[in-house]
C-alpha positions as CSV (number, residue, x, y, z in Angstrom):
1,M,42.1,-40.9,4.0
2,E,38.7,-39.6,4.6
3,K,35.8,-40.4,7.0
4,V,33.0,-42.6,5.6
5,L,30.0,-44.6,6.5
6,I,30.1,-48.1,5.0
7,I,26.7,-49.7,4.5
8,H,26.2,-53.4,3.7
9,H,23.1,-55.3,2.6
10,S,22.6,-59.1,2.5
11,E,19.4,-60.3,0.8
12,I,19.6,-57.7,-2.0
13,A,22.8,-59.4,-3.2
14,L,20.7,-62.5,-4.2
15,K,18.4,-60.5,-6.5
16,R,20.6,-60.8,-9.6
17,K,18.7,-59.1,-12.5
18,K,16.7,-56.9,-10.1
19,R,19.7,-56.1,-7.8
20,S,20.3,-52.6,-9.2
21,F,16.6,-51.7,-8.6
22,F,16.8,-52.8,-4.9
23,E,20.2,-51.1,-4.4
24,K,18.9,-47.9,-5.8
25,K,15.8,-48.1,-3.6
26,L,17.9,-48.7,-0.6
27,A,20.2,-45.7,-1.4
28,D,17.1,-43.5,-2.0
29,N,15.7,-44.5,1.4
30,I,19.0,-43.8,3.2
31,R,19.1,-40.4,1.5
32,Y,15.5,-39.7,2.5
33,V,16.2,-40.6,6.2
34,L,19.5,-38.6,6.4
35,G,18.6,-35.7,4.2
36,K,19.0,-35.2,0.5
37,G,22.3,-33.3,0.9
38,L,24.2,-36.5,1.5
39,K,25.5,-38.4,-1.4
40,V,25.2,-42.2,-1.3
41,V,27.5,-44.0,-3.7
42,R,27.9,-47.7,-4.6
43,D,31.3,-49.4,-4.4
44,E,30.8,-53.1,-5.5
45,N,28.7,-54.8,-2.7
46,R,28.3,-51.8,-0.4
47,L,27.0,-48.3,-0.2
48,V,29.2,-45.5,1.0
49,I,28.7,-42.0,2.3
50,N,31.8,-39.9,2.0
51,N,32.6,-37.2,4.7
52,P,29.4,-37.7,6.7
53,P,28.6,-35.0,9.2
54,E,28.9,-35.5,12.9
55,P,27.7,-36.9,15.2
56,L,28.3,-40.3,13.4
57,D,26.6,-42.3,16.2
58,D,23.3,-40.6,15.4
59,L,23.7,-41.1,11.6
60,M,24.6,-44.8,12.1
61,N,21.5,-45.3,14.4
62,R,19.3,-43.8,11.7
63,V,20.8,-45.8,8.9
64,R,20.5,-49.2,10.7
65,K,16.8,-48.7,10.9
66,V,16.5,-48.5,7.1
67,F,15.2,-51.9,6.1
68,G,17.6,-53.6,3.7
69,V,20.7,-52.6,5.7
70,S,22.6,-55.6,7.2
71,H,25.1,-53.5,9.1
72,V,26.6,-50.0,9.0
73,G,30.2,-49.1,9.9
74,A,31.9,-45.8,10.6
75,G,35.6,-45.5,9.6
76,F,38.0,-44.4,6.9
77,R,38.5,-44.8,3.2
78,C,42.0,-44.9,1.7
79,E,43.9,-46.2,-1.3
80,P,43.9,-50.0,-1.8
81,S,47.6,-50.4,-1.0
82,V,49.2,-52.2,2.0
83,E,51.0,-48.9,3.0
84,A,47.8,-46.8,3.0
85,I,45.8,-49.5,4.8
86,S,48.5,-49.8,7.4
87,E,48.5,-46.1,8.1
88,T,44.7,-46.0,8.3
89,V,44.6,-49.0,10.7
90,L,47.1,-47.4,13.0
91,K,45.1,-44.2,13.1
92,T,41.9,-46.1,13.7
93,L,43.2,-48.1,16.6
94,A,45.1,-45.2,18.1
95,E,41.8,-43.3,18.5
96,S,40.2,-46.3,20.3
97,N,40.7,-48.0,23.7
98,A,41.1,-51.4,22.2
99,T,43.7,-53.7,23.7
100,T,42.8,-56.9,21.9
101,I,41.1,-57.1,18.6
102,A,40.1,-59.5,15.8
103,I,41.2,-58.4,12.4
104,D,38.9,-59.3,9.4
105,V,40.2,-58.6,5.9
106,K,38.1,-59.1,2.8
107,R,39.5,-58.5,-0.7
108,S,36.8,-58.5,-3.4
109,Y,39.2,-57.4,-6.2
110,K,41.5,-60.4,-6.8
111,Q,44.0,-58.5,-9.1
112,H,45.8,-56.7,-6.2
113,P,49.4,-58.0,-5.6
114,F,48.5,-59.3,-2.2
115,T,46.0,-61.7,-0.5
116,S,43.6,-61.1,2.4
117,Q,45.7,-63.5,4.5
118,H,48.9,-61.6,3.7
119,V,47.3,-58.3,4.8
120,R,45.8,-59.7,7.9
121,I,49.1,-61.2,9.1
122,H,50.9,-58.0,8.3
123,L,48.4,-55.9,10.2
124,S,48.4,-58.2,13.2
125,R,52.2,-57.8,13.6
126,L,52.1,-54.1,12.9
127,V,49.5,-53.2,15.6
128,E,51.1,-55.3,18.2
129,K,54.6,-53.9,17.5
130,Q,53.6,-50.2,17.3
131,L,50.5,-50.0,19.5
132,G,50.8,-53.0,21.8
133,V,47.4,-54.2,20.6
134,K,47.2,-58.0,20.5
135,T,45.1,-59.9,18.0
136,D,42.7,-62.7,18.9
137,R,40.1,-64.0,16.4
138,K,37.7,-64.5,19.4
139,S,37.8,-60.9,20.5
140,E,34.5,-59.0,20.6
141,A,36.2,-55.9,19.1
142,E,36.6,-56.5,15.4
143,L,38.6,-54.3,13.0
144,N,37.2,-54.6,9.5
145,V,39.3,-54.1,6.4
146,E,37.5,-54.2,3.0
147,I,39.5,-53.9,-0.2
148,T,37.8,-53.1,-3.5
149,R,39.3,-52.3,-6.9
150,N,39.8,-48.6,-6.2
151,N,39.4,-48.2,-2.5
152,A,40.0,-49.7,0.9
153,Y,37.7,-49.3,3.9
154,V,38.8,-49.6,7.6
155,Y,36.4,-49.5,10.4
156,L,36.1,-50.6,14.0
157,K,32.7,-49.3,14.9
158,K,29.7,-51.2,13.5
159,L,26.0,-51.5,14.2
160,K,23.7,-54.3,13.0
161,G,20.7,-53.5,10.9
162,F,17.5,-55.3,10.4
163,D,18.2,-56.8,6.9
164,G,15.2,-57.4,4.7
165,L,14.2,-55.4,1.7
166,P,14.0,-51.6,1.3
167,V,10.6,-50.0,2.0
168,G,8.7,-49.3,-1.2
169,S,10.1,-52.2,-3.2
170,S,7.2,-54.6,-2.6
171,G,4.0,-52.6,-2.9
172,T,1.7,-50.7,-0.5
173,V,-0.5,-52.2,2.2
174,L,-3.0,-51.0,4.8
175,S,-2.4,-52.2,8.4
176,L,-5.2,-52.3,11.0
177,L,-3.4,-50.7,13.9
178,S,-5.0,-51.3,17.3
179,G,-2.3,-49.6,19.5
180,G,-1.2,-52.9,20.9
181,I,2.0,-54.9,20.4
182,D,0.7,-57.4,17.8
183,S,-0.4,-55.0,15.1
184,A,2.7,-52.8,15.5
185,V,5.0,-55.8,15.0
186,A,3.0,-57.1,12.1
187,S,3.3,-53.7,10.4
188,L,7.1,-53.7,11.0
189,L,7.5,-57.2,9.5
190,M,5.7,-56.1,6.3
191,M,7.9,-53.1,6.1
192,R,10.9,-55.4,6.5
193,R,9.7,-57.3,3.4
194,G,9.7,-54.1,1.4
195,C,6.1,-52.9,1.7
196,R,5.1,-49.3,2.2
197,V,2.7,-49.5,5.2
198,D,-0.1,-47.1,6.0
199,F,-2.5,-47.5,9.0
200,L,-6.1,-47.6,9.9
201,H,-7.0,-47.0,13.6
202,I,-10.6,-47.1,14.9
203,H,-10.7,-45.5,18.3
204,S,-13.1,-45.1,21.2
205,Y,-12.2,-41.6,22.2
206,R,-14.4,-38.5,21.8
207,S,-12.2,-37.2,19.0
208,S,-9.3,-38.4,16.9
209,Q,-7.1,-35.7,18.4
210,E,-7.7,-37.1,21.9
211,A,-6.7,-40.6,20.7
212,L,-3.6,-39.2,19.0
213,E,-2.6,-37.4,22.2
214,A,-3.3,-40.5,24.4
215,K,-0.9,-42.7,22.5
216,M,-1.4,-43.2,18.8
217,S,0.6,-40.3,17.5
218,K,3.7,-41.5,19.4
219,V,3.2,-45.1,18.2
220,V,2.9,-44.0,14.5
221,E,5.9,-41.7,14.9
222,K,8.0,-44.6,16.1
223,L,6.8,-46.9,13.2
224,T,7.6,-44.1,10.7
225,E,11.2,-44.2,11.8
226,Y,11.2,-47.5,9.9
227,G,8.5,-46.8,7.4
228,L,9.9,-43.4,6.2
229,R,6.5,-42.0,5.2
230,T,3.2,-43.3,6.5
231,K,-0.5,-42.3,6.4
232,L,-2.8,-42.8,9.4
233,Y,-6.5,-43.1,8.9
234,M,-8.4,-42.3,12.1
235,A,-12.1,-42.7,12.9
236,S,-14.4,-43.2,15.9
237,F,-16.1,-46.5,16.4
238,A,-19.3,-44.6,17.6
239,P,-21.4,-45.7,14.6
240,F,-20.7,-49.4,15.4
241,Y,-21.1,-48.9,19.1
242,R,-24.5,-47.1,18.9
243,T,-25.8,-50.0,16.8
244,V,-24.7,-52.9,19.1
245,L,-25.6,-50.9,22.3
246,T,-29.2,-51.2,21.5
247,N,-28.9,-54.7,20.0
248,P,-26.7,-56.8,22.3
249,S,-25.1,-59.9,20.6
250,R,-22.9,-62.7,21.8
251,L,-21.1,-62.1,18.5
252,E,-20.3,-58.5,19.3
253,L,-16.5,-58.8,19.2
254,L,-16.5,-60.7,16.0
255,L,-18.9,-58.2,14.5
256,F,-16.5,-55.4,15.5
257,R,-13.6,-57.2,13.8
258,K,-15.7,-57.6,10.7
259,Y,-16.6,-53.9,10.9
260,I,-13.0,-52.6,11.0
261,L,-12.1,-55.1,8.3
262,K,-14.9,-54.0,6.0
263,T,-13.9,-50.3,6.7
264,A,-10.3,-51.3,5.7
265,E,-11.6,-53.1,2.6
266,Q,-13.3,-49.9,1.4
267,I,-10.3,-47.7,1.9
268,A,-8.1,-50.3,0.2
269,R,-10.2,-50.3,-2.9
270,T,-10.6,-46.5,-3.0
271,D,-7.0,-45.6,-2.3
272,G,-5.4,-48.5,-4.2
273,Y,-3.8,-50.6,-1.5
274,D,-2.5,-54.0,-2.6
275,A,-3.5,-55.8,0.6
276,I,-4.7,-55.5,4.3
277,V,-2.5,-56.5,7.2
278,L,-3.7,-57.9,10.5
279,G,-1.9,-58.7,13.7
280,D,-3.7,-62.0,14.3
281,S,-1.8,-64.8,16.0
282,L,-3.7,-68.1,15.8
283,A,-5.6,-69.0,19.0
284,Q,-3.8,-66.3,21.0
285,V,-7.2,-64.9,22.1
286,A,-10.8,-66.1,21.7
287,S,-11.5,-63.9,18.7
288,Q,-8.5,-65.4,16.9
289,T,-9.4,-69.1,16.9
290,L,-9.3,-70.6,13.4
291,S,-13.1,-70.7,13.2
292,N,-13.5,-67.1,14.2
293,I,-10.8,-65.9,11.8
294,V,-12.7,-67.7,9.0
295,A,-16.0,-66.3,10.3
296,V,-14.9,-62.7,9.8
297,R,-12.9,-63.2,6.6
298,P,-13.4,-60.6,3.9
299,S,-16.4,-61.3,1.6
300,T,-14.4,-59.8,-1.4
301,D,-11.2,-60.7,-3.1
302,V,-9.1,-58.2,-1.0
303,L,-5.8,-59.9,0.0
304,V,-5.2,-60.2,3.7
305,F,-1.8,-60.8,5.3
306,R,-1.3,-62.1,8.8
307,P,2.5,-62.1,9.3
308,L,2.2,-63.2,13.0
309,I,-0.2,-66.1,12.5
310,G,2.2,-68.8,13.7
311,F,4.0,-66.7,16.4
312,A,3.7,-67.3,20.1
313,K,3.3,-64.2,22.3
314,N,6.8,-64.3,23.6
315,D,8.1,-64.4,20.0
316,I,6.2,-61.2,19.3
317,V,7.5,-59.5,22.4
318,E,11.1,-60.4,21.4
319,L,10.5,-58.8,18.1
320,A,9.0,-55.7,19.7
321,D,12.1,-55.4,21.9
322,K,14.3,-55.8,18.9
323,F,12.5,-52.9,17.2
324,E,12.6,-50.9,20.4
325,I,8.8,-50.3,20.6
326,T,7.8,-52.4,23.6
327,N,7.4,-49.7,26.2
328,L,5.6,-47.4,23.8
329,V,2.9,-49.9,22.6
330,Q,2.3,-51.3,26.1
331,K,1.4,-47.9,27.4
332,S,-2.2,-47.9,28.8
333,Y,-4.8,-47.0,26.2
334,K,-8.6,-47.3,25.9
335,D,-8.9,-49.5,22.9
336,C,-12.2,-50.5,21.4
337,C,-11.8,-54.3,22.2
338,S,-11.8,-53.5,25.9
339,I,-15.3,-51.9,25.5
340,V,-17.1,-54.4,23.3
341,A,-18.1,-57.9,24.7
342,R,-15.2,-59.4,26.7
343,H,-16.4,-63.1,26.4
344,P,-16.9,-63.7,22.6
345,A,-18.1,-66.9,21.0
346,T,-15.0,-69.1,20.3
347,A,-16.5,-71.1,17.4
348,A,-18.8,-68.9,15.3
349,S,-19.5,-69.7,11.7
350,F,-19.2,-67.3,8.7
351,E,-22.9,-67.7,8.1
352,E,-23.8,-66.8,11.7
353,V,-21.7,-63.6,11.6
354,E,-23.1,-62.7,8.2
355,D,-26.7,-63.1,9.3
356,E,-26.2,-61.1,12.5
357,W,-24.4,-58.4,10.4
358,T,-27.3,-58.1,8.0
359,K,-29.9,-58.2,10.9
360,L,-28.2,-55.2,12.6
361,G,-27.6,-53.3,9.4
362,L,-23.9,-52.7,10.1
363,D,-23.1,-51.8,6.5
364,N,-24.6,-48.4,7.5
365,A,-22.1,-48.2,10.4
366,V,-19.3,-48.7,7.9
367,E,-20.6,-45.9,5.7
368,Q,-21.0,-43.5,8.6
369,T,-17.4,-44.3,9.7
370,L,-16.0,-43.6,6.2
371,K,-17.7,-40.2,6.1
372,N,-15.8,-39.1,9.2
373,I,-12.3,-40.5,8.6
374,E,-9.3,-38.1,9.1
375,T,-5.9,-38.7,7.6
376,H,-2.6,-37.8,9.1
377,I,0.7,-37.9,7.2
378,Y,3.9,-38.7,9.0
379,T,7.3,-38.3,7.3
380,I,10.9,-38.6,8.6
381,K,13.7,-36.5,7.4
382,A,17.1,-35.8,9.0
383,G,15.9,-37.9,12.0
384,D,12.8,-35.9,12.8
385,V,9.2,-37.1,12.2
386,T,6.8,-34.5,11.1
387,L,3.0,-34.6,10.9
388,S,0.4,-33.1,8.6
389,S,-3.3,-33.7,8.7
390,K,-6.0,-33.9,6.0
391,P,-9.8,-34.0,6.2
392,A,-12.1,-37.0,5.6
393,I,-11.9,-39.2,2.5
394,Q,-15.6,-39.0,1.7
395,Q,-15.1,-36.8,-1.3
396,A,-12.8,-39.4,-2.8
397,L,-15.3,-42.2,-2.0
398,D,-18.1,-40.3,-3.6
399,G,-15.9,-39.8,-6.7
């Protein structure tokens, strides 16, 4: 017998003709997170890592964050015989503190000379007789036995993953990241549907470095644990603020939303993003009433996703807790929306916003912002997120 990590997916199994593509992408992502020295192999409906290095708890925690993983278990691989399975089960339970367990046996290869039920009954009697461990199907401790054509897997320790599809299997999108809870959760939901997600953050600090140190770098590092490799575009909102400071408007907040959306549109076209992602939740705040969402809609054919549009705030917080980002994104931060008008119009029209935009000449603010964008690349390998930075994208825009 040898130590293994057993990795299961769920939705990928439904892909039929494209299944091998998704399984390969999932295996590639797991290798990327753990380090390319580890070999990930397929055994029927699961992925397996043979002889994984210690500590296994750390590896399991990293694997469970890879979207597409339903659950990951740490245990042993042995020959698919009742004798070998029995020996492995006794070793597994002897190393645990379990006094009562549920035994779950699955046999995918039906040509073996035994049934799942036969093996389960045999193991139940064996562990009670030799170890004094009682079996109860309602026990929280579950011993898993999976029997394939050429192998059997036995594991007691299991962590639940986030399911979904592997990042990179559904295109690339640009998410408008505010630093708050909504945009972070929206980004994670798009990752869980297989999108590679990069970020645009417009800040109110004196420099991008100051904004990164205040909060944003830690936020993006955490998101990169799920997104594997992300790019963060950073720029000051000073060009917008200088314009509206001398020309106050009751539409100021809506104009700001249009400003960051137009900036994102330009980056999306230049750098080839398939869509833009917003953290809007319908009617959660005044700027996100239906009429105001329509009023600042893109004037081009750029696709916009709003994965949280029907979510209540408590639903969003529950997801943030699940992804373990709540404390980080709720850290105090001087975001732009706290500086622009606090009491926006709640029922503006598209025409009103367009007229005010043209009157103030805010296309120039977008151009100035694009000239000063910085990009920061975050990657995760062997559990560590690293950062590299690049200058503004104006050269690419001019090209």
